[in-house]
ROVEX-10034 format. One record per residue (C-alpha): residue number from 1; residue in three letters; x, y, z. Coordinates in Angstrom, 3 decimals. Each point is the difference from the previous one (the first is absolute). Layout:
BEGIN
seq=NUM, type=ALA, east=X, north=Y, up=Z
...
***
This chain:
BEGIN
seq=1, type=MET, east=37.982, north=25.468, up=47.723
seq=2, type=VAL, east=-2.237, north=1.585, up=2.549
seq=3, type=ARG, east=-2.390, north=-1.992, up=2.210
seq=4, type=ARG, east=-3.370, north=1.525, up=0.783
seq=5, type=ASN, east=-3.011, north=-1.791, up=1.514
seq=6, type=GLY, east=1.686, north=-3.363, up=-0.383
seq=7, type=ARG, east=0.481, north=0.422, up=-3.739
seq=8, type=ALA, east=3.148, north=0.447, up=-1.923
seq=9, type=GLU, east=-0.122, north=2.847, up=-2.469
seq=10, type=ALA, east=2.669, north=0.587, up=-2.549
seq=11, type=GLU, east=1.307, north=3.461, up=-0.207
seq=12, type=ALA, east=-0.327, north=1.507, up=-3.383
seq=13, type=GLU, east=3.498, north=0.406, up=-1.263
seq=14, type=LEU, east=1.071, north=0.545, up=-3.539
seq=15, type=ASP, east=2.162, north=-2.692, up=-1.518
seq=16, type=PRO, east=2.260, north=1.600, up=-2.589
seq=17, type=GLU, east=0.603, north=-3.330, up=-1.764
seq=18, type=ARG, east=-3.706, north=-0.570, up=-0.621
seq=19, type=GLU, east=-1.049, north=3.481, up=-0.989
seq=20, type=LEU, east=-0.750, north=0.824, up=-3.575
seq=21, type=PRO, east=2.234, north=2.552, up=-1.610
seq=22, type=ALA, east=-1.477, north=3.440, up=-0.376
seq=23, type=PRO, east=-1.131, north=0.759, up=-3.500
seq=24, type=ASP, east=2.419, north=2.072, up=-2.051
seq=25, type=SER, east=-1.239, north=3.291, up=-1.150
seq=26, type=GLY, east=1.669, north=-0.484, up=-3.374
seq=27, type=GLU, east=-0.739, north=-2.438, up=-2.804
seq=28, type=GLU, east=1.408, north=-3.493, up=0.415
seq=29, type=SER, east=1.595, north=-1.648, up=-2.938
seq=30, type=VAL, east=-1.339, north=-3.504, up=-0.602
seq=31, type=SER, east=2.116, north=-2.561, up=-1.709
seq=32, type=PRO, east=-1.353, north=-1.538, up=-3.236
seq=33, type=GLU, east=-0.109, north=-3.427, up=1.677
seq=34, type=ALA, east=-2.131, north=1.371, up=2.826
seq=35, type=GLU, east=-2.264, north=1.788, up=-2.482
seq=36, type=SER, east=-0.428, north=-3.245, up=-1.954
seq=37, type=GLU, east=-0.772, north=-1.914, up=3.205
seq=38, type=LEU, east=-2.501, north=2.714, up=0.999
seq=39, type=GLN, east=-1.785, north=-0.301, up=-3.362
seq=40, type=LYS, east=-0.164, north=-3.802, up=0.358
seq=41, type=LEU, east=-1.450, north=0.309, up=3.497
seq=42, type=LYS, east=-2.569, north=2.568, up=-1.172
seq=43, type=ALA, east=-1.032, north=-2.271, up=-2.882
seq=44, type=GLU, east=-0.281, north=-2.971, up=2.379
seq=45, type=ARG, east=-2.016, north=2.102, up=2.451
seq=46, type=ASP, east=-2.344, north=1.158, up=-2.783
seq=47, type=SER, east=-0.403, north=-3.582, up=-1.178
seq=48, type=LEU, east=-0.837, north=-1.182, up=3.531
seq=49, type=VAL, east=-2.451, north=2.866, up=0.575
seq=50, type=ASP, east=-1.723, north=-0.878, up=-3.297
seq=51, type=ARG, east=-0.094, north=-3.679, up=0.956
seq=52, type=VAL, east=-1.520, north=0.790, up=3.410
seq=53, type=ALA, east=-2.632, north=2.212, up=-1.631
seq=54, type=ARG, east=-0.914, north=-2.781, up=-2.453
seq=55, type=LEU, east=-0.197, north=-2.583, up=2.790
seq=56, type=GLN, east=-2.232, north=2.308, up=2.036
seq=57, type=ALA, east=-2.314, north=0.481, up=-3.001
seq=58, type=GLU, east=-0.024, north=-3.750, up=-0.667
seq=59, type=PHE, east=-0.825, north=-0.704, up=3.651
seq=60, type=GLU, east=-2.813, north=2.576, up=-0.038
seq=61, type=ASN, east=-1.460, north=-1.531, up=-3.184
seq=62, type=ALA, east=0.141, north=-3.487, up=1.529
seq=63, type=ARG, east=-1.702, north=1.266, up=3.152
seq=64, type=LYS, east=-2.788, north=1.663, up=-2.004
seq=65, type=ARG, east=-0.422, north=-3.123, up=-2.161
seq=66, type=GLY, east=-0.260, north=-2.142, up=3.146
seq=67, type=LEU, east=-2.654, north=2.297, up=1.478
seq=68, type=ARG, east=-1.948, north=-0.030, up=-3.271
seq=69, type=GLU, east=0.151, north=-3.814, up=-0.175
seq=70, type=GLN, east=-1.182, north=-0.267, up=3.614
seq=71, type=GLN, east=-2.914, north=2.335, up=-0.745
seq=72, type=ASP, east=-0.921, north=-2.004, up=-3.116
seq=73, type=TYR, east=0.132, north=-3.208, up=2.016
seq=74, type=ARG, east=-2.291, north=1.473, up=2.652
seq=75, type=ASP, east=-2.374, north=1.410, up=-2.615
seq=76, type=TYR, east=-0.317, north=-3.213, up=-1.954
seq=77, type=ALA, east=0.499, north=-2.674, up=2.670
seq=78, type=LEU, east=-3.765, north=-0.452, up=0.051
seq=79, type=ALA, east=-0.168, north=-0.888, up=-3.689
seq=80, type=ASP, east=0.176, north=-3.780, up=0.495
seq=81, type=ALA, east=-2.480, north=0.007, up=2.877
seq=82, type=LEU, east=-2.464, north=2.149, up=-1.946
seq=83, type=ARG, east=0.450, north=-2.128, up=-3.123
seq=84, type=THR, east=-1.102, north=-3.069, up=1.994
seq=85, type=MET, east=-3.065, north=1.907, up=1.264
seq=86, type=LEU, east=-1.212, north=1.064, up=-3.461
seq=87, type=PRO, east=-1.817, north=-3.309, up=-0.705
seq=88, type=VAL, east=-1.982, north=0.571, up=3.214
seq=89, type=VAL, east=-0.965, north=3.469, up=-1.246
seq=90, type=ASP, east=-0.994, north=-1.540, up=-3.338
seq=91, type=SER, east=-2.234, north=-2.515, up=1.812
seq=92, type=PHE, east=-1.692, north=2.802, up=1.939
seq=93, type=GLU, east=-0.618, north=1.919, up=-3.223
seq=94, type=ARG, east=-1.472, north=-3.072, up=-1.721
seq=95, type=ALA, east=-2.255, north=-0.702, up=3.003
seq=96, type=LEU, east=-1.231, north=3.593, up=-0.005
seq=97, type=HIS, east=-0.521, north=-0.062, up=-3.777
seq=98, type=VAL, east=-2.035, north=-3.236, up=0.107
seq=99, type=SER, east=-2.282, north=1.269, up=2.762
seq=100, type=GLU, east=-0.385, north=3.474, up=-1.499
seq=101, type=GLY, east=-3.802, north=0.199, up=-0.005
seq=102, type=GLU, east=-0.489, north=-1.549, up=3.432
seq=103, type=LYS, east=-0.391, north=1.936, up=3.215
seq=104, type=SER, east=0.856, north=-2.042, up=3.061
seq=105, type=GLU, east=1.936, north=0.354, up=3.212
seq=106, type=ILE, east=2.618, north=-2.465, up=-1.248
seq=107, type=ARG, east=0.587, north=2.065, up=-3.153
seq=108, type=ASN, east=0.220, north=3.168, up=2.105
seq=109, type=GLY, east=2.543, north=-1.711, up=2.260
seq=110, type=VAL, east=2.090, north=-1.157, up=-2.967
seq=111, type=GLU, east=-0.121, north=3.526, up=-1.471
seq=112, type=LEU, east=1.158, north=1.443, up=3.333
seq=113, type=ILE, east=2.878, north=-2.485, up=0.311
seq=114, type=TYR, east=1.016, north=0.669, up=-3.633
seq=115, type=LYS, east=-0.057, north=3.763, up=0.588
seq=116, type=GLN, east=2.083, north=-0.321, up=3.192
seq=117, type=MET, east=2.533, north=-2.203, up=-1.766
seq=118, type=MET, east=0.300, north=2.381, up=-2.965
seq=119, type=ASP, east=0.394, north=2.980, up=2.379
seq=120, type=ALA, east=2.791, north=-1.834, up=1.844
seq=121, type=PHE, east=1.697, north=-0.842, up=-3.306
seq=122, type=ALA, east=-0.316, north=3.626, up=-1.132
seq=123, type=LYS, east=1.793, north=1.139, up=3.177
seq=124, type=LEU, east=2.842, north=-2.355, up=-0.917
seq=125, type=GLY, east=0.204, north=1.570, up=-3.472
seq=126, type=LEU, east=-1.968, north=-2.559, up=-2.057
seq=127, type=LYS, east=-2.069, north=1.632, up=-2.747
seq=128, type=PRO, east=-2.232, north=-1.617, up=-2.636
seq=129, type=ILE, east=0.909, north=0.715, up=-3.620
seq=130, type=PRO, east=-2.790, north=1.647, up=-1.992
seq=131, type=ALA, east=-0.909, north=-2.189, up=-2.948
seq=132, type=ARG, east=-3.563, north=0.047, up=-1.384
seq=133, type=GLY, east=-0.433, north=2.903, up=-2.431
seq=134, type=GLU, east=3.717, north=0.808, up=0.012
seq=135, type=MET, east=2.293, north=-0.300, up=-2.990
seq=136, type=PHE, east=2.051, north=-3.209, up=0.057
seq=137, type=ASP, east=3.377, north=0.535, up=1.683
seq=138, type=PRO, east=2.341, north=-2.988, up=-0.345
seq=139, type=HIS, east=1.830, north=1.148, up=3.130
seq=140, type=MET, east=-3.156, north=-0.238, up=2.123
seq=141, type=HIS, east=-2.298, north=-2.379, up=-1.858
seq=142, type=GLU, east=0.311, north=-3.550, up=-1.260
seq=143, type=ALA, east=-2.177, north=-0.581, up=-3.066
seq=144, type=ILE, east=-1.709, north=-3.386, up=0.282
seq=145, type=GLU, east=-2.226, north=0.478, up=-3.018
seq=146, type=MET, east=-0.365, north=2.375, up=-2.943
seq=147, type=VAL, east=-3.680, north=0.520, up=-0.875
seq=148, type=GLU, east=-1.078, north=1.124, up=-3.487
seq=149, type=THR, east=-2.480, north=2.819, up=0.568
seq=150, type=ARG, east=-0.974, north=3.415, up=-1.280
seq=151, type=ASP, east=-1.760, north=0.936, up=3.256
seq=152, type=PHE, east=3.266, north=1.061, up=1.666
seq=153, type=PRO, east=3.054, north=1.893, up=-1.240
seq=154, type=ASP, east=2.972, north=-2.085, up=-1.111
seq=155, type=HIS, east=2.220, north=-1.200, up=2.891
seq=156, type=GLN, east=-2.491, north=0.979, up=2.696
seq=157, type=VAL, east=-0.473, north=-2.378, up=2.938
seq=158, type=ILE, east=-3.583, north=-1.276, up=-0.224
seq=159, type=GLU, east=0.029, north=-2.458, up=2.889
seq=160, type=GLU, east=2.130, north=-0.656, up=3.057
seq=161, type=LEU, east=0.345, north=-3.714, up=0.737
seq=162, type=GLN, east=2.326, north=0.387, up=2.994
seq=163, type=ARG, east=0.879, north=3.231, up=1.737
seq=164, type=GLY, east=3.632, north=1.118, up=-0.075
seq=165, type=TYR, east=1.830, north=1.700, up=2.866
seq=166, type=LYS, east=2.935, north=2.284, up=0.620
seq=167, type=LEU, east=1.989, north=0.227, up=3.231
seq=168, type=LYS, east=0.865, north=3.684, up=0.277
seq=169, type=ASP, east=1.501, north=0.579, up=-3.468
seq=170, type=ARG, east=0.923, north=-3.606, up=-0.890
seq=171, type=LEU, east=-2.198, north=-2.420, up=-1.881
seq=172, type=LEU, east=-0.984, north=-2.871, up=2.280
seq=173, type=ARG, east=-2.334, north=-1.791, up=-2.414
seq=174, type=PRO, east=-1.213, north=1.131, up=-3.446
seq=175, type=ALA, east=-3.722, north=0.179, up=-0.669
seq=176, type=MET, east=-1.282, north=-2.813, up=-2.240
seq=177, type=VAL, east=-2.234, north=1.614, up=-2.598
seq=178, type=LYS, east=-1.897, north=-0.373, up=-3.274
seq=179, type=VAL, east=0.960, north=2.624, up=-2.553
seq=180, type=ALA, east=-2.001, north=1.403, up=-2.891
seq=181, type=GLN, east=1.399, north=-0.460, up=-3.494
seq=182, type=ASN, east=-1.438, north=1.824, up=-3.000
seq=183, type=SER, east=0.785, north=-1.403, up=-3.414
seq=184, type=HIS, east=0.519, north=2.662, up=-2.633
***
């Protein structure tokens, strides 16, 4: 050992007992037992590599599923809160419908508040479902009454009793409607 700057440094010496033998230039003969052991080890290695690849794919799928579930939760966490607010919206709409012909400052104020509330809901992803004049869609509409009439095509919504809403692409509340029925 040589000491320099207070540090001990090992001299690089070759240890003949720990050196690897130099490769032979000729072909080595491998015993059948060694060849069999080599094949077993290769098969085990291939099996482990395959297993690791499957576990990596499974982990990646779980990670993506977790991210998707988190995004869904964020997107639809408002559903319950908005559902509790829908009766308030219904009350505003009834109040505006009853005072339709009147012009007063109170009505103008109620209209302004209603518009602000609907704009805020729209920013959150709440959209009203079109109903009146549309064809009945059991996925979006709830038929309260079937009305015998020839004035409207069969299965057309003739009146909306309660507006339905969607939150982004999910149904929050179906529209309650009256549907035309034509007897043949």
